[in-house]
C-alpha positions as CSV (number, residue, x, y, z in Angstrom):
1,X,0.4,14.9,-70.5
2,X,-1.5,16.3,-67.7
3,X,0.4,19.1,-65.9
4,X,3.5,19.0,-68.0
5,X,3.4,22.6,-69.1
6,X,5.2,25.8,-68.3
7,X,2.0,27.1,-66.7
8,X,1.7,24.1,-64.4
9,X,5.4,24.2,-63.4
10,X,5.4,27.9,-62.8
11,X,2.2,27.7,-60.6
12,X,3.7,24.8,-58.6
13,X,7.0,26.6,-58.0
14,X,5.2,29.8,-56.9
15,X,3.0,27.8,-54.6
16,X,6.0,26.1,-53.1
17,X,7.7,29.5,-52.5
18,X,4.6,30.8,-50.7
19,X,4.2,27.6,-48.6
20,X,7.9,27.7,-47.6
21,X,7.7,31.4,-46.8
22,X,4.6,30.9,-44.7
23,X,6.2,27.9,-42.9
24,X,9.4,29.8,-42.1
25,X,7.4,32.7,-40.8
26,X,6.0,30.4,-38.0
27,X,9.4,29.3,-36.7
28,X,10.4,29.9,-33.9
29,X,7.8,32.6,-33.0
30,X,5.0,33.5,-35.4
31,X,5.6,36.4,-37.7
32,X,2.1,36.9,-38.9
33,X,2.9,39.5,-41.6
34,X,5.3,37.2,-43.3
35,X,2.9,34.3,-42.9
36,X,0.1,36.1,-44.7
37,X,2.5,37.2,-47.4
38,X,3.2,33.5,-47.9
39,X,-0.5,32.8,-48.1
40,X,-1.1,35.5,-50.7
41,X,1.8,34.3,-52.8
42,X,0.4,30.7,-52.6
43,X,-3.0,31.8,-53.8
44,X,-1.4,34.0,-56.5
45,X,0.0,30.9,-58.0
46,X,-3.5,29.9,-59.0
47,X,-4.0,33.2,-60.9
48,X,-0.5,32.9,-62.6
49,X,-1.2,29.3,-63.6
50,X,-4.6,30.3,-65.1
51,X,-3.3,33.3,-66.9
52,X,-0.4,31.4,-68.4
53,X,-2.7,28.6,-69.4
54,X,-5.0,31.0,-71.1
55,X,-2.0,32.5,-72.9
56,X,-1.3,29.2,-74.5
57,X,1.3,27.9,-72.2
58,X,-0.8,25.2,-70.6
59,X,-1.2,21.5,-71.5
60,X,-3.0,20.9,-74.8
61,X,-6.5,19.4,-74.8
62,X,-5.5,16.7,-77.3
63,X,-4.8,13.3,-75.8
């Protein structure tokens, strides 16, 4: 099934942590350093997902 793999779940969880961190950084007054850390963490989830998928932890190509 599409997305049902350790690589996909890990990438989504890391992205959620980054988005949450970035959102919390904007409340009540913006903390731009923490916001940008959240942005970097969110984009790092793409790299982690690709690396894990390339390492064989992604969804199989067979349907």
